[in-house]
Every structure is written in C-alpha cells, then in structure tokens.
N, C-alpha and C positions, 0 to 999 in steps of 0.2 A: 931301175929307179924305183926307189921306195914311195908308197903311196899312202896317203892318209883319207879314211872317208869321212866326207861332209854329212852326206845323205845319199841316198840312192843317185842323186843327179850330180852332185858334188864331190870331185875329187881333189885333193892336193899333191902337188909332186914337191919332193924336196927342192929346196931352193937356197941359194945364199942370201936372198934378201933378208934383212934382218927384223922386218915387220913380223910381230908375233904371229904363230901360226892361228891362235884364234882369231885375231883381225883378220888376217889373210881370207880365212872361211868366210867371216862375214863380209868382207869386201867384195870376194869372188861371188857370192850369192847376189849381192846388189848390182854388182857390174854386169851379171847375165841378164838380169831384168832389164837393165837399161840397154844391152844389146838388143834383146827381143823388141824393147819399144822403138828403137832407132830402124831396125829391120822392118818392122810393122809398118812404121812411119813411111819408110821409104817406098814400100811395095804400094801401100795405100795412095801417096802421091803419085806414084808413076799410073795407078789404075786412074786416079781423077784425069792426068794427063791425056792418057789415051781414050777416054771416055766422055769428056766434056763435050757439050753442044749448045748453041744458043747463040743469043746476039753478042755476048763476050768471048764466042770461041777462042779466036786467034789470040787474044791478049791473055785469056787463062790457059791456053794450051801451052804458050811459052811460058807463063809464070809458073805453072805447075812443074815444068820440066827444069826450070831454075831452080824451084824448091827442091827437088829431088836431089839436084845437084849440091845443093848445101847439106843435106843428110848424108849422102853416101859416102862421103870422104871421111866420115868419122867413125864408120863401123868396123873398119880394119884395124885402127888403133886402139879402139875399145876392146876388140877381141884379142889383140896381142898383149894389151895390158892385163887382161883375165890371166893369160898363159904366162906372162911373166910373174905373176904372183904365185904361180905353180897350180892354178886352176885349168879346168877345161871349158872353154868357149863353147857355149850352146847356142850353134849359128845357123841351124838348119830353118827352113821356112816353118816347118811344123812346130819345132821349138820356139820359134818366135812368137808363133800364133798361141800357144800355150801359155808363154811367159808375158806377153803383153798386156799392160792395162788398158791398151786403147780398145775402144769399140769397134766393131766390125764395120767396114764401109758400108752405109745403105744404098742399095740399088735403087729403092723406090723413092727416099726422100730426096735424092740429088737428080731429079729430073730433069732440072735446068741448071744452067751455068752458075748463078749464084747460089745454088743449093750445094753444089761442088764446093764453092768457095766456103760457105759457112761450116761444112763438114771438115774440111781441112785446117780452117781455123780452131774448131774443136780440137781436133787431133794434135795440131802444134802447139796449143796451149796445154793440152794434159801432157803430152811429152816434155815439154820444157818446164812444167811445173815439177812432174816425177823425178827428172835428173837433176832439178835444182835442189831438190830434198838431199840428194846424193853428195853435194858438194860439202856440206857440213859434217855429214854422216862418216865418209871416206876420211875427212881430216881429222876428225875425233878419234879415228882408229890408227892414226899416225900416217896416212899414206897421203901426203900433200901432192905426190903425183897424179894420183887418180883423182884429187880434188881439183887439180889444175887441169886435167883432160877434161873434166865434166864441165868446168867454167868455161873453157872453150866451145864444147858441144851446146851449151846453154845459149851463149852467145847467138851461135847460128840459128838456133831454133827461135830465140826472141825476135831475130830480125826476121825469120820467115813468116814468123805471127804478124809482125807489123806490116808487111807487105800485104798480107791476105786481108787484115783489117783495114788498112789504107785502102785497099781495093773495093771493098765493101761498101754498099751505099747505106748511108745513115738513116735511122728510123727517126724521124723529126716529129712523129705524132704524139 
C-alpha cells in the first residue's frame, strides 16, 4: 500500500475516499489531537474514580465511573475514523499524554472529594471546548462524517460537564 508522509508522526494510506488528500492530512492531525484528549480524559476520570475520598465519596465514586463510561465508547470510533481517512491513530497512553491539551491531574490540589469534582469539571470543559472547535473545522474541510462524529462526542462531554457542575456546591459569597 502506497503511503504519503504528512510529517514524522502522520502518514496517509491511499484510500478511495474522495476527500482531498490535503484535507485528510489536516483532519487526521486534528482527530489525533482529539483522540489524545479523550484518552487522557478517560484515564484522568478513572484516576479520580479510584482515588476520591471524603464525605461525598460514594456519590462521586459512582459519578466518576459513569462519566468515564460516557467518554470511553467514543475512543474507538474516533480512532477508526482516523484510519478510515488513511491515517494512523496515535492511541498509546504515551501518545495521548504528549498530544492532549489537558493538564495533568493534580494529586495535591484534589485532596478532598470536592477538589476531585472541580478538577474533573475543568478537564471536561477543556475537552468539550477543544472538540467543539473541530466540528466546524472538519466540516470546512469537507468531512461532514467527522463533524457529525465530533458533535456526538461533544454532546456527551457537555452532559458530563453538566453533571459535574450540578453536583458542585455554589459559591454564594
């Protein structure tokens, strides 16, 4: 199979997909960033699920597991979309850490249950906003399928953010 180099990390395979090669290169690079973001978000959410302690432990332990369950089903379809466009999905944990815009989960700031809640709210907000930008970008490149895929993912990320923000106490001061 003939390949085309995008850069050292991105290679395109030939495909009968009629999206222009230049657009596919751009889209594959974007989608790999989103794949890294989702993989990182999933592992950070599981980290919070495993380590949360405090008065709200049981509720947050369950909530964080449900939120991880919102993220995980989107990882495989996103990686498969990358490969359907002729790209290579960069899906290892190390690749995710290197390509994700999310900050590392702080182990000191999240000393209590509410700290975990706020850290995850920040991560879900960043992930949703990052992928939301891709909806229009992929559509502009002529890839409505990727745009639609991202729309579904953002729907679930926004839902997760809503659950986190609704659970957090309001600061009325």
